[in-house]
mmCIF file of the C-alpha atoms, coordinates in Angstrom:
data_MODEL
# 
_entry.id   MODEL 
# 
loop_
_atom_site.group_PDB 
_atom_site.id 
_atom_site.type_symbol 
_atom_site.label_atom_id 
_atom_site.label_alt_id 
_atom_site.label_comp_id 
_atom_site.label_asym_id 
_atom_site.label_entity_id 
_atom_site.label_seq_id 
_atom_site.pdbx_PDB_ins_code 
_atom_site.Cartn_x 
_atom_site.Cartn_y 
_atom_site.Cartn_z 
_atom_site.occupancy 
_atom_site.B_iso_or_equiv 
_atom_site.pdbx_formal_charge 
_atom_site.auth_seq_id 
_atom_site.auth_comp_id 
_atom_site.auth_asym_id 
_atom_site.auth_atom_id 
_atom_site.pdbx_PDB_model_num 
ATOM 1   C CA . UNK A 1 1   ? 86.140  120.790 57.207  1.00 0.00 ? 1   UNK A CA 1 
ATOM 2   C CA . UNK A 1 2   ? 83.835  118.758 59.426  1.00 0.00 ? 2   UNK A CA 1 
ATOM 3   C CA . UNK A 1 3   ? 83.339  119.999 62.810  1.00 0.00 ? 3   UNK A CA 1 
ATOM 4   C CA . UNK A 1 4   ? 84.302  116.343 64.123  1.00 0.00 ? 4   UNK A CA 1 
ATOM 5   C CA . UNK A 1 5   ? 87.450  115.936 62.209  1.00 0.00 ? 5   UNK A CA 1 
ATOM 6   C CA . UNK A 1 6   ? 89.498  117.222 65.182  1.00 0.00 ? 6   UNK A CA 1 
ATOM 7   C CA . UNK A 1 7   ? 88.611  116.420 69.090  1.00 0.00 ? 7   UNK A CA 1 
ATOM 8   C CA . UNK A 1 8   ? 90.763  117.172 72.131  1.00 0.00 ? 8   UNK A CA 1 
ATOM 9   C CA . UNK A 1 9   ? 89.932  114.753 75.055  1.00 0.00 ? 9   UNK A CA 1 
ATOM 10  C CA . UNK A 1 10  ? 91.169  114.671 78.594  1.00 0.00 ? 10  UNK A CA 1 
ATOM 11  C CA . UNK A 1 11  ? 92.844  111.073 79.436  1.00 0.00 ? 11  UNK A CA 1 
ATOM 12  C CA . UNK A 1 12  ? 95.294  109.656 81.996  1.00 0.00 ? 12  UNK A CA 1 
ATOM 13  C CA . UNK A 1 13  ? 98.760  107.769 81.320  1.00 0.00 ? 13  UNK A CA 1 
ATOM 14  C CA . UNK A 1 14  ? 100.811 106.338 83.855  1.00 0.00 ? 14  UNK A CA 1 
ATOM 15  C CA . UNK A 1 15  ? 104.108 108.265 84.058  1.00 0.00 ? 15  UNK A CA 1 
ATOM 16  C CA . UNK A 1 16  ? 107.386 107.546 85.601  1.00 0.00 ? 16  UNK A CA 1 
ATOM 17  C CA . UNK A 1 17  ? 108.340 110.339 87.922  1.00 0.00 ? 17  UNK A CA 1 
ATOM 18  C CA . UNK A 1 18  ? 112.110 111.261 88.858  1.00 0.00 ? 18  UNK A CA 1 
ATOM 19  C CA . UNK A 1 19  ? 113.203 112.131 92.157  1.00 0.00 ? 19  UNK A CA 1 
ATOM 20  C CA . UNK A 1 20  ? 117.136 112.903 92.461  1.00 0.00 ? 20  UNK A CA 1 
ATOM 21  C CA . UNK A 1 21  ? 118.285 115.769 94.906  1.00 0.00 ? 21  UNK A CA 1 
ATOM 22  C CA . UNK A 1 22  ? 121.189 116.404 92.381  1.00 0.00 ? 22  UNK A CA 1 
ATOM 23  C CA . UNK A 1 23  ? 119.837 117.081 88.836  1.00 0.00 ? 23  UNK A CA 1 
ATOM 24  C CA . UNK A 1 24  ? 123.199 118.284 87.606  1.00 0.00 ? 24  UNK A CA 1 
ATOM 25  C CA . UNK A 1 25  ? 123.556 115.940 84.014  1.00 0.00 ? 25  UNK A CA 1 
ATOM 26  C CA . UNK A 1 26  ? 126.881 114.948 85.391  1.00 0.00 ? 26  UNK A CA 1 
ATOM 27  C CA . UNK A 1 27  ? 125.581 113.342 88.701  1.00 0.00 ? 27  UNK A CA 1 
ATOM 28  C CA . UNK A 1 28  ? 122.415 112.024 87.239  1.00 0.00 ? 28  UNK A CA 1 
ATOM 29  C CA . UNK A 1 29  ? 123.742 110.431 84.158  1.00 0.00 ? 29  UNK A CA 1 
ATOM 30  C CA . UNK A 1 30  ? 125.653 107.666 86.162  1.00 0.00 ? 30  UNK A CA 1 
ATOM 31  C CA . UNK A 1 31  ? 122.958 107.242 88.526  1.00 0.00 ? 31  UNK A CA 1 
ATOM 32  C CA . UNK A 1 32  ? 120.198 106.791 85.952  1.00 0.00 ? 32  UNK A CA 1 
ATOM 33  C CA . UNK A 1 33  ? 122.310 104.478 83.696  1.00 0.00 ? 33  UNK A CA 1 
ATOM 34  C CA . UNK A 1 34  ? 123.154 102.298 86.379  1.00 0.00 ? 34  UNK A CA 1 
ATOM 35  C CA . UNK A 1 35  ? 119.250 102.216 87.470  1.00 0.00 ? 35  UNK A CA 1 
ATOM 36  C CA . UNK A 1 36  ? 118.463 101.553 83.845  1.00 0.00 ? 36  UNK A CA 1 
ATOM 37  C CA . UNK A 1 37  ? 120.603 98.737  83.504  1.00 0.00 ? 37  UNK A CA 1 
ATOM 38  C CA . UNK A 1 38  ? 118.721 96.906  86.166  1.00 0.00 ? 38  UNK A CA 1 
ATOM 39  C CA . UNK A 1 39  ? 115.601 96.402  83.680  1.00 0.00 ? 39  UNK A CA 1 
ATOM 40  C CA . UNK A 1 40  ? 117.155 97.003  80.253  1.00 0.00 ? 40  UNK A CA 1 
ATOM 41  C CA . UNK A 1 41  ? 114.299 97.550  77.537  1.00 0.00 ? 41  UNK A CA 1 
ATOM 42  C CA . UNK A 1 42  ? 111.551 98.240  80.373  1.00 0.00 ? 42  UNK A CA 1 
ATOM 43  C CA . UNK A 1 43  ? 112.095 101.953 80.282  1.00 0.00 ? 43  UNK A CA 1 
ATOM 44  C CA . UNK A 1 44  ? 112.783 102.406 76.651  1.00 0.00 ? 44  UNK A CA 1 
ATOM 45  C CA . UNK A 1 45  ? 111.297 105.594 75.181  1.00 0.00 ? 45  UNK A CA 1 
ATOM 46  C CA . UNK A 1 46  ? 109.674 105.873 78.555  1.00 0.00 ? 46  UNK A CA 1 
ATOM 47  C CA . UNK A 1 47  ? 107.860 109.149 79.344  1.00 0.00 ? 47  UNK A CA 1 
ATOM 48  C CA . UNK A 1 48  ? 109.626 110.682 82.315  1.00 0.00 ? 48  UNK A CA 1 
ATOM 49  C CA . UNK A 1 49  ? 108.382 113.585 84.906  1.00 0.00 ? 49  UNK A CA 1 
ATOM 50  C CA . UNK A 1 50  ? 111.083 115.518 87.044  1.00 0.00 ? 50  UNK A CA 1 
ATOM 51  C CA . UNK A 1 51  ? 110.042 116.125 90.791  1.00 0.00 ? 51  UNK A CA 1 
ATOM 52  C CA . UNK A 1 52  ? 111.368 119.644 91.290  1.00 0.00 ? 52  UNK A CA 1 
ATOM 53  C CA . UNK A 1 53  ? 109.821 120.160 95.206  1.00 0.00 ? 53  UNK A CA 1 
ATOM 54  C CA . UNK A 1 54  ? 113.266 120.357 96.721  1.00 0.00 ? 54  UNK A CA 1 
ATOM 55  C CA . UNK A 1 55  ? 115.029 121.711 93.807  1.00 0.00 ? 55  UNK A CA 1 
ATOM 56  C CA . UNK A 1 56  ? 116.268 125.244 94.827  1.00 0.00 ? 56  UNK A CA 1 
ATOM 57  C CA . UNK A 1 57  ? 118.390 126.025 92.018  1.00 0.00 ? 57  UNK A CA 1 
ATOM 58  C CA . UNK A 1 58  ? 117.360 126.204 88.212  1.00 0.00 ? 58  UNK A CA 1 
ATOM 59  C CA . UNK A 1 59  ? 118.434 122.735 86.627  1.00 0.00 ? 59  UNK A CA 1 
ATOM 60  C CA . UNK A 1 60  ? 119.973 123.204 83.024  1.00 0.00 ? 60  UNK A CA 1 
ATOM 61  C CA . UNK A 1 61  ? 117.134 121.949 81.045  1.00 0.00 ? 61  UNK A CA 1 
ATOM 62  C CA . UNK A 1 62  ? 118.895 121.691 77.823  1.00 0.00 ? 62  UNK A CA 1 
ATOM 63  C CA . UNK A 1 63  ? 121.899 119.322 79.232  1.00 0.00 ? 63  UNK A CA 1 
ATOM 64  C CA . UNK A 1 64  ? 119.055 117.538 81.080  1.00 0.00 ? 64  UNK A CA 1 
ATOM 65  C CA . UNK A 1 65  ? 117.030 116.934 77.824  1.00 0.00 ? 65  UNK A CA 1 
ATOM 66  C CA . UNK A 1 66  ? 120.013 115.883 75.859  1.00 0.00 ? 66  UNK A CA 1 
ATOM 67  C CA . UNK A 1 67  ? 120.876 113.328 78.426  1.00 0.00 ? 67  UNK A CA 1 
ATOM 68  C CA . UNK A 1 68  ? 117.488 111.756 78.383  1.00 0.00 ? 68  UNK A CA 1 
ATOM 69  C CA . UNK A 1 69  ? 117.730 111.457 74.708  1.00 0.00 ? 69  UNK A CA 1 
ATOM 70  C CA . UNK A 1 70  ? 120.917 109.897 74.935  1.00 0.00 ? 70  UNK A CA 1 
ATOM 71  C CA . UNK A 1 71  ? 119.523 107.369 77.680  1.00 0.00 ? 71  UNK A CA 1 
ATOM 72  C CA . UNK A 1 72  ? 116.602 106.705 75.265  1.00 0.00 ? 72  UNK A CA 1 
ATOM 73  C CA . UNK A 1 73  ? 113.931 108.305 77.645  1.00 0.00 ? 73  UNK A CA 1 
ATOM 74  C CA . UNK A 1 74  ? 111.609 110.800 76.971  1.00 0.00 ? 74  UNK A CA 1 
ATOM 75  C CA . UNK A 1 75  ? 111.703 113.942 79.032  1.00 0.00 ? 75  UNK A CA 1 
ATOM 76  C CA . UNK A 1 76  ? 107.999 115.320 79.011  1.00 0.00 ? 76  UNK A CA 1 
ATOM 77  C CA . UNK A 1 77  ? 107.610 117.774 82.158  1.00 0.00 ? 77  UNK A CA 1 
ATOM 78  C CA . UNK A 1 78  ? 108.218 118.690 85.544  1.00 0.00 ? 78  UNK A CA 1 
ATOM 79  C CA . UNK A 1 79  ? 106.046 118.846 88.508  1.00 0.00 ? 79  UNK A CA 1 
ATOM 80  C CA . UNK A 1 80  ? 106.422 120.521 91.939  1.00 0.00 ? 80  UNK A CA 1 
ATOM 81  C CA . UNK A 1 81  ? 108.596 123.374 90.698  1.00 0.00 ? 81  UNK A CA 1 
ATOM 82  C CA . UNK A 1 82  ? 108.848 127.181 92.017  1.00 0.00 ? 82  UNK A CA 1 
ATOM 83  C CA . UNK A 1 83  ? 107.254 129.524 89.581  1.00 0.00 ? 83  UNK A CA 1 
ATOM 84  C CA . UNK A 1 84  ? 110.625 130.671 88.025  1.00 0.00 ? 84  UNK A CA 1 
ATOM 85  C CA . UNK A 1 85  ? 111.777 127.120 87.461  1.00 0.00 ? 85  UNK A CA 1 
ATOM 86  C CA . UNK A 1 86  ? 108.417 126.205 85.987  1.00 0.00 ? 86  UNK A CA 1 
ATOM 87  C CA . UNK A 1 87  ? 108.775 129.164 83.630  1.00 0.00 ? 87  UNK A CA 1 
ATOM 88  C CA . UNK A 1 88  ? 112.244 128.176 82.713  1.00 0.00 ? 88  UNK A CA 1 
ATOM 89  C CA . UNK A 1 89  ? 111.081 124.595 82.008  1.00 0.00 ? 89  UNK A CA 1 
ATOM 90  C CA . UNK A 1 90  ? 108.492 125.778 80.014  1.00 0.00 ? 90  UNK A CA 1 
ATOM 91  C CA . UNK A 1 91  ? 110.605 127.955 77.902  1.00 0.00 ? 91  UNK A CA 1 
ATOM 92  C CA . UNK A 1 92  ? 112.756 124.948 77.540  1.00 0.00 ? 92  UNK A CA 1 
ATOM 93  C CA . UNK A 1 93  ? 109.686 122.975 75.856  1.00 0.00 ? 93  UNK A CA 1 
ATOM 94  C CA . UNK A 1 94  ? 108.479 121.044 78.943  1.00 0.00 ? 94  UNK A CA 1 
ATOM 95  C CA . UNK A 1 95  ? 105.325 120.323 80.518  1.00 0.00 ? 95  UNK A CA 1 
ATOM 96  C CA . UNK A 1 96  ? 104.305 121.669 83.797  1.00 0.00 ? 96  UNK A CA 1 
ATOM 97  C CA . UNK A 1 97  ? 102.410 119.360 85.836  1.00 0.00 ? 97  UNK A CA 1 
ATOM 98  C CA . UNK A 1 98  ? 100.169 119.305 89.015  1.00 0.00 ? 98  UNK A CA 1 
ATOM 99  C CA . UNK A 1 99  ? 100.535 116.131 91.014  1.00 0.00 ? 99  UNK A CA 1 
ATOM 100 C CA . UNK A 1 100 ? 97.241  115.089 92.181  1.00 0.00 ? 100 UNK A CA 1 
ATOM 101 C CA . UNK A 1 101 ? 96.347  112.070 94.539  1.00 0.00 ? 101 UNK A CA 1 
ATOM 102 C CA . UNK A 1 102 ? 96.257  109.582 92.012  1.00 0.00 ? 102 UNK A CA 1 
ATOM 103 C CA . UNK A 1 103 ? 99.781  110.769 90.126  1.00 0.00 ? 103 UNK A CA 1 
ATOM 104 C CA . UNK A 1 104 ? 102.026 107.412 90.482  1.00 0.00 ? 104 UNK A CA 1 
ATOM 105 C CA . UNK A 1 105 ? 104.737 109.423 92.360  1.00 0.00 ? 105 UNK A CA 1 
ATOM 106 C CA . UNK A 1 106 ? 106.211 106.196 93.713  1.00 0.00 ? 106 UNK A CA 1 
ATOM 107 C CA . UNK A 1 107 ? 107.122 105.288 89.985  1.00 0.00 ? 107 UNK A CA 1 
ATOM 108 C CA . UNK A 1 108 ? 110.231 107.094 90.473  1.00 0.00 ? 108 UNK A CA 1 
ATOM 109 C CA . UNK A 1 109 ? 113.718 105.407 90.055  1.00 0.00 ? 109 UNK A CA 1 
ATOM 110 C CA . UNK A 1 110 ? 114.452 106.491 93.492  1.00 0.00 ? 110 UNK A CA 1 
ATOM 111 C CA . UNK A 1 111 ? 111.319 104.925 94.733  1.00 0.00 ? 111 UNK A CA 1 
ATOM 112 C CA . UNK A 1 112 ? 112.344 101.531 93.045  1.00 0.00 ? 112 UNK A CA 1 
ATOM 113 C CA . UNK A 1 113 ? 114.723 100.802 95.835  1.00 0.00 ? 113 UNK A CA 1 
ATOM 114 C CA . UNK A 1 114 ? 112.029 101.182 98.657  1.00 0.00 ? 114 UNK A CA 1 
ATOM 115 C CA . UNK A 1 115 ? 111.387 97.902  100.791 1.00 0.00 ? 115 UNK A CA 1 
ATOM 116 C CA . UNK A 1 116 ? 108.577 95.690  99.776  1.00 0.00 ? 116 UNK A CA 1 
ATOM 117 C CA . UNK A 1 117 ? 105.542 95.985  102.176 1.00 0.00 ? 117 UNK A CA 1 
ATOM 118 C CA . UNK A 1 118 ? 104.491 92.665  103.368 1.00 0.00 ? 118 UNK A CA 1 
ATOM 119 C CA . UNK A 1 119 ? 100.883 91.959  103.978 1.00 0.00 ? 119 UNK A CA 1 
ATOM 120 C CA . UNK A 1 120 ? 98.499  88.582  104.035 1.00 0.00 ? 120 UNK A CA 1 
ATOM 121 C CA . UNK A 1 121 ? 95.624  88.182  102.166 1.00 0.00 ? 121 UNK A CA 1 
ATOM 122 C CA . UNK A 1 122 ? 93.287  85.250  100.778 1.00 0.00 ? 122 UNK A CA 1 
ATOM 123 C CA . UNK A 1 123 ? 93.835  84.208  97.586  1.00 0.00 ? 123 UNK A CA 1 
ATOM 124 C CA . UNK A 1 124 ? 91.103  85.503  94.860  1.00 0.00 ? 124 UNK A CA 1 
ATOM 125 C CA . UNK A 1 125 ? 89.864  82.953  92.736  1.00 0.00 ? 125 UNK A CA 1 
ATOM 126 C CA . UNK A 1 126 ? 89.783  83.777  89.156  1.00 0.00 ? 126 UNK A CA 1 
ATOM 127 C CA . UNK A 1 127 ? 86.304  83.330  88.843  1.00 0.00 ? 127 UNK A CA 1 
ATOM 128 C CA . UNK A 1 128 ? 85.586  85.575  91.813  1.00 0.00 ? 128 UNK A CA 1 
ATOM 129 C CA . UNK A 1 129 ? 87.445  88.873  90.649  1.00 0.00 ? 129 UNK A CA 1 
ATOM 130 C CA . UNK A 1 130 ? 85.681  92.015  90.460  1.00 0.00 ? 130 UNK A CA 1 
ATOM 131 C CA . UNK A 1 131 ? 85.629  93.702  86.952  1.00 0.00 ? 131 UNK A CA 1 
ATOM 132 C CA . UNK A 1 132 ? 86.354  90.407  84.958  1.00 0.00 ? 132 UNK A CA 1 
ATOM 133 C CA . UNK A 1 133 ? 88.137  90.505  81.539  1.00 0.00 ? 133 UNK A CA 1 
ATOM 134 C CA . UNK A 1 134 ? 88.638  88.097  78.805  1.00 0.00 ? 134 UNK A CA 1 
ATOM 135 C CA . UNK A 1 135 ? 91.500  85.973  79.497  1.00 0.00 ? 135 UNK A CA 1 
ATOM 136 C CA . UNK A 1 136 ? 94.495  85.132  77.120  1.00 0.00 ? 136 UNK A CA 1 
ATOM 137 C CA . UNK A 1 137 ? 95.887  81.558  78.396  1.00 0.00 ? 137 UNK A CA 1 
ATOM 138 C CA . UNK A 1 138 ? 99.629  80.541  77.437  1.00 0.00 ? 138 UNK A CA 1 
ATOM 139 C CA . UNK A 1 139 ? 99.976  76.789  78.129  1.00 0.00 ? 139 UNK A CA 1 
ATOM 140 C CA . UNK A 1 140 ? 103.610 76.543  78.345  1.00 0.00 ? 140 UNK A CA 1 
ATOM 141 C CA . UNK A 1 141 ? 106.670 78.093  80.162  1.00 0.00 ? 141 UNK A CA 1 
ATOM 142 C CA . UNK A 1 142 ? 107.507 81.747  78.999  1.00 0.00 ? 142 UNK A CA 1 
ATOM 143 C CA . UNK A 1 143 ? 111.233 81.642  78.020  1.00 0.00 ? 143 UNK A CA 1 
ATOM 144 C CA . UNK A 1 144 ? 114.185 84.019  78.067  1.00 0.00 ? 144 UNK A CA 1 
ATOM 145 C CA . UNK A 1 145 ? 113.475 86.667  75.265  1.00 0.00 ? 145 UNK A CA 1 
ATOM 146 C CA . UNK A 1 146 ? 110.149 86.060  74.698  1.00 0.00 ? 146 UNK A CA 1 
ATOM 147 C CA . UNK A 1 147 ? 107.378 88.763  75.359  1.00 0.00 ? 147 UNK A CA 1 
ATOM 148 C CA . UNK A 1 148 ? 103.623 87.841  75.767  1.00 0.00 ? 148 UNK A CA 1 
ATOM 149 C CA . UNK A 1 149 ? 101.024 90.659  75.794  1.00 0.00 ? 149 UNK A CA 1 
ATOM 150 C CA . UNK A 1 150 ? 97.468  90.145  76.680  1.00 0.00 ? 150 UNK A CA 1 
ATOM 151 C CA . UNK A 1 151 ? 95.556  93.433  75.352  1.00 0.00 ? 151 UNK A CA 1 
ATOM 152 C CA . UNK A 1 152 ? 92.547  94.414  76.954  1.00 0.00 ? 152 UNK A CA 1 
ATOM 153 C CA . UNK A 1 153 ? 92.478  91.031  78.722  1.00 0.00 ? 153 UNK A CA 1 
ATOM 154 C CA . UNK A 1 154 ? 93.956  89.140  81.895  1.00 0.00 ? 154 UNK A CA 1 
ATOM 155 C CA . UNK A 1 155 ? 96.909  86.616  81.124  1.00 0.00 ? 155 UNK A CA 1 
ATOM 156 C CA . UNK A 1 156 ? 97.113  83.190  82.528  1.00 0.00 ? 156 UNK A CA 1 
ATOM 157 C CA . UNK A 1 157 ? 100.632 81.411  82.166  1.00 0.00 ? 157 UNK A CA 1 
ATOM 158 C CA . UNK A 1 158 ? 100.030 77.764  83.050  1.00 0.00 ? 158 UNK A CA 1 
ATOM 159 C CA . UNK A 1 159 ? 104.015 77.543  83.480  1.00 0.00 ? 159 UNK A CA 1 
ATOM 160 C CA . UNK A 1 160 ? 107.057 79.476  84.412  1.00 0.00 ? 160 UNK A CA 1 
ATOM 161 C CA . UNK A 1 161 ? 108.150 82.990  83.221  1.00 0.00 ? 161 UNK A CA 1 
ATOM 162 C CA . UNK A 1 162 ? 111.719 82.472  82.884  1.00 0.00 ? 162 UNK A CA 1 
ATOM 163 C CA . UNK A 1 163 ? 114.408 85.196  83.449  1.00 0.00 ? 163 UNK A CA 1 
ATOM 164 C CA . UNK A 1 164 ? 114.850 87.668  80.635  1.00 0.00 ? 164 UNK A CA 1 
ATOM 165 C CA . UNK A 1 165 ? 111.247 86.797  79.724  1.00 0.00 ? 165 UNK A CA 1 
ATOM 166 C CA . UNK A 1 166 ? 108.564 89.616  79.862  1.00 0.00 ? 166 UNK A CA 1 
ATOM 167 C CA . UNK A 1 167 ? 104.603 88.973  80.384  1.00 0.00 ? 167 UNK A CA 1 
ATOM 168 C CA . UNK A 1 168 ? 102.355 92.057  80.078  1.00 0.00 ? 168 UNK A CA 1 
ATOM 169 C CA . UNK A 1 169 ? 98.676  92.360  80.680  1.00 0.00 ? 169 UNK A CA 1 
ATOM 170 C CA . UNK A 1 170 ? 96.274  95.342  80.559  1.00 0.00 ? 170 UNK A CA 1 
ATOM 171 C CA . UNK A 1 171 ? 94.398  93.158  83.231  1.00 0.00 ? 171 UNK A CA 1 
ATOM 172 C CA . UNK A 1 172 ? 95.630  90.983  86.103  1.00 0.00 ? 172 UNK A CA 1 
ATOM 173 C CA . UNK A 1 173 ? 98.826  88.337  85.520  1.00 0.00 ? 173 UNK A CA 1 
ATOM 174 C CA . UNK A 1 174 ? 98.180  84.880  86.967  1.00 0.00 ? 174 UNK A CA 1 
ATOM 175 C CA . UNK A 1 175 ? 101.572 82.565  86.821  1.00 0.00 ? 175 UNK A CA 1 
ATOM 176 C CA . UNK A 1 176 ? 100.906 78.948  88.057  1.00 0.00 ? 176 UNK A CA 1 
ATOM 177 C CA . UNK A 1 177 ? 104.768 78.520  88.279  1.00 0.00 ? 177 UNK A CA 1 
ATOM 178 C CA . UNK A 1 178 ? 108.040 80.651  88.896  1.00 0.00 ? 178 UNK A CA 1 
ATOM 179 C CA . UNK A 1 179 ? 108.131 84.272  88.093  1.00 0.00 ? 179 UNK A CA 1 
ATOM 180 C CA . UNK A 1 180 ? 111.833 84.878  87.282  1.00 0.00 ? 180 UNK A CA 1 
ATOM 181 C CA . UNK A 1 181 ? 111.261 87.556  84.698  1.00 0.00 ? 181 UNK A CA 1 
ATOM 182 C CA . UNK A 1 182 ? 109.256 90.546  84.402  1.00 0.00 ? 182 UNK A CA 1 
ATOM 183 C CA . UNK A 1 183 ? 105.418 90.878  85.045  1.00 0.00 ? 183 UNK A CA 1 
ATOM 184 C CA . UNK A 1 184 ? 103.544 94.240  84.085  1.00 0.00 ? 184 UNK A CA 1 
ATOM 185 C CA . UNK A 1 185 ? 99.768  94.126  85.139  1.00 0.00 ? 185 UNK A CA 1 
ATOM 186 C CA . UNK A 1 186 ? 97.658  97.029  84.335  1.00 0.00 ? 186 UNK A CA 1 
ATOM 187 C CA . UNK A 1 187 ? 99.503  98.074  81.525  1.00 0.00 ? 187 UNK A CA 1 
ATOM 188 C CA . UNK A 1 188 ? 96.763  100.149 80.170  1.00 0.00 ? 188 UNK A CA 1 
ATOM 189 C CA . UNK A 1 189 ? 96.727  101.921 83.597  1.00 0.00 ? 189 UNK A CA 1 
ATOM 190 C CA . UNK A 1 190 ? 94.217  100.278 85.812  1.00 0.00 ? 190 UNK A CA 1 
ATOM 191 C CA . UNK A 1 191 ? 95.330  100.585 89.208  1.00 0.00 ? 191 UNK A CA 1 
ATOM 192 C CA . UNK A 1 192 ? 93.043  97.808  90.302  1.00 0.00 ? 192 UNK A CA 1 
ATOM 193 C CA . UNK A 1 193 ? 94.949  94.953  88.654  1.00 0.00 ? 193 UNK A CA 1 
ATOM 194 C CA . UNK A 1 194 ? 97.430  92.266  90.268  1.00 0.00 ? 194 UNK A CA 1 
ATOM 195 C CA . UNK A 1 195 ? 99.913  90.205  89.505  1.00 0.00 ? 195 UNK A CA 1 
ATOM 196 C CA . UNK A 1 196 ? 99.630  86.413  91.298  1.00 0.00 ? 196 UNK A CA 1 
ATOM 197 C CA . UNK A 1 197 ? 102.569 83.965  91.118  1.00 0.00 ? 197 UNK A CA 1 
ATOM 198 C CA . UNK A 1 198 ? 103.269 80.740  92.630  1.00 0.00 ? 198 UNK A CA 1 
ATOM 199 C CA . UNK A 1 199 ? 107.185 81.559  93.166  1.00 0.00 ? 199 UNK A CA 1 
ATOM 200 C CA . UNK A 1 200 ? 108.072 85.060  93.470  1.00 0.00 ? 200 UNK A CA 1 
ATOM 201 C CA . UNK A 1 201 ? 111.590 85.892  92.147  1.00 0.00 ? 201 UNK A CA 1 
ATOM 202 C CA . UNK A 1 202 ? 111.064 88.397  89.476  1.00 0.00 ? 202 UNK A CA 1 
ATOM 203 C CA . UNK A 1 203 ? 113.521 90.675  88.168  1.00 0.00 ? 203 UNK A CA 1 
ATOM 204 C CA . UNK A 1 204 ? 110.665 93.545  87.821  1.00 0.00 ? 204 UNK A CA 1 
ATOM 205 C CA . UNK A 1 205 ? 107.224 93.782  88.795  1.00 0.00 ? 205 UNK A CA 1 
ATOM 206 C CA . UNK A 1 206 ? 104.949 96.613  87.820  1.00 0.00 ? 206 UNK A CA 1 
ATOM 207 C CA . UNK A 1 207 ? 101.110 97.571  88.210  1.00 0.00 ? 207 UNK A CA 1 
ATOM 208 C CA . UNK A 1 208 ? 99.761  100.770 86.217  1.00 0.00 ? 208 UNK A CA 1 
ATOM 209 C CA . UNK A 1 209 ? 103.228 101.996 85.988  1.00 0.00 ? 209 UNK A CA 1 
ATOM 210 C CA . UNK A 1 210 ? 104.621 101.697 89.614  1.00 0.00 ? 210 UNK A CA 1 
ATOM 211 C CA . UNK A 1 211 ? 107.356 99.184  89.706  1.00 0.00 ? 211 UNK A CA 1 
ATOM 212 C CA . UNK A 1 212 ? 109.736 97.299  91.866  1.00 0.00 ? 212 UNK A CA 1 
ATOM 213 C CA . UNK A 1 213 ? 113.017 95.938  90.979  1.00 0.00 ? 213 UNK A CA 1 
ATOM 214 C CA . UNK A 1 214 ? 114.196 92.501  92.408  1.00 0.00 ? 214 UNK A CA 1 
ATOM 215 C CA . UNK A 1 215 ? 116.240 94.129  94.987  1.00 0.00 ? 215 UNK A CA 1 
ATOM 216 C CA . UNK A 1 216 ? 112.972 95.595  96.442  1.00 0.00 ? 216 UNK A CA 1 
ATOM 217 C CA . UNK A 1 217 ? 111.193 92.070  96.320  1.00 0.00 ? 217 UNK A CA 1 
ATOM 218 C CA . UNK A 1 218 ? 114.143 89.926  98.051  1.00 0.00 ? 218 UNK A CA 1 
ATOM 219 C CA . UNK A 1 219 ? 112.332 89.793  101.759 1.00 0.00 ? 219 UNK A CA 1 
ATOM 220 C CA . UNK A 1 220 ? 109.537 87.617  103.374 1.00 0.00 ? 220 UNK A CA 1 
ATOM 221 C CA . UNK A 1 221 ? 108.038 86.645  100.241 1.00 0.00 ? 221 UNK A CA 1 
ATOM 222 C CA . UNK A 1 222 ? 110.932 85.894  97.915  1.00 0.00 ? 222 UNK A CA 1 
ATOM 223 C CA . UNK A 1 223 ? 110.522 82.551  96.525  1.00 0.00 ? 223 UNK A CA 1 
ATOM 224 C CA . UNK A 1 224 ? 107.017 82.075  97.743  1.00 0.00 ? 224 UNK A CA 1 
ATOM 225 C CA . UNK A 1 225 ? 103.370 82.084  96.393  1.00 0.00 ? 225 UNK A CA 1 
ATOM 226 C CA . UNK A 1 226 ? 102.793 85.900  96.430  1.00 0.00 ? 226 UNK A CA 1 
ATOM 227 C CA . UNK A 1 227 ? 100.381 88.817  95.046  1.00 0.00 ? 227 UNK A CA 1 
ATOM 228 C CA . UNK A 1 228 ? 101.357 92.322  94.007  1.00 0.00 ? 228 UNK A CA 1 
ATOM 229 C CA . UNK A 1 229 ? 98.882  95.080  94.289  1.00 0.00 ? 229 UNK A CA 1 
ATOM 230 C CA . UNK A 1 230 ? 98.654  98.857  94.676  1.00 0.00 ? 230 UNK A CA 1 
ATOM 231 C CA . UNK A 1 231 ? 97.274  100.186 97.661  1.00 0.00 ? 231 UNK A CA 1 
ATOM 232 C CA . UNK A 1 232 ? 97.112  103.524 98.977  1.00 0.00 ? 232 UNK A CA 1 
ATOM 233 C CA . UNK A 1 233 ? 99.324  104.676 95.691  1.00 0.00 ? 233 UNK A CA 1 
ATOM 234 C CA . UNK A 1 234 ? 102.223 102.201 96.639  1.00 0.00 ? 234 UNK A CA 1 
ATOM 235 C CA . UNK A 1 235 ? 102.851 98.615  95.911  1.00 0.00 ? 235 UNK A CA 1 
ATOM 236 C CA . UNK A 1 236 ? 102.507 96.065  98.504  1.00 0.00 ? 236 UNK A CA 1 
ATOM 237 C CA . UNK A 1 237 ? 103.017 92.312  98.272  1.00 0.00 ? 237 UNK A CA 1 
ATOM 238 C CA . UNK A 1 238 ? 100.915 89.789  100.037 1.00 0.00 ? 238 UNK A CA 1 
ATOM 239 C CA . UNK A 1 239 ? 100.999 85.998  100.543 1.00 0.00 ? 239 UNK A CA 1 
ATOM 240 C CA . UNK A 1 240 ? 98.726  83.585  98.772  1.00 0.00 ? 240 UNK A CA 1 
ATOM 241 C CA . UNK A 1 241 ? 97.091  81.353  101.604 1.00 0.00 ? 241 UNK A CA 1 
# 
């Protein structure tokens, strides 16, 4: 066997981190189902980590794994657990992860209800952005049920993104119209990517796995030109001026 036929390499992936004060399957099930219903399809088979920092009692990991399986989610591990709970999680076949400064803890379903942080910044012209990628250009409106993915590229939509539509890019997303569907930038994990649109009415926005649902966007910039980016590990929304 060639010595190069097997390699183990370190890599980083965006993971959703779930924070909940009651991790019993009976309580968590309805709460999680309701949250998932707000963005159907977005979390399908999504990898989830449980934050157990405030957990004093050992959860029933077998019941939780079954719950996540029923909801079409993948429970991959825990973080912030005590030594005894960590051991129980590992015994149940879960990974014990250590959260670092770059861990997207704000990605949790609980955090999705947090309010948008308003800022103001000038528009960054497309030609002036750092670390430019190739661009995929869509000349028309993206309609309900359609999905557009710009792999390894920025995505430029010369129209609107309708409710029920989904646009995804490894790079930035530029929408020269209304955003009423879902926009997911930095899909490969690049936290520097942004979402620009002329009319913010999104069902969901996400940058590198950190997301907001519509309820978190309905504030000062709703219905206005806006930019979504990551700042200090949190999503912020800014006005295009």
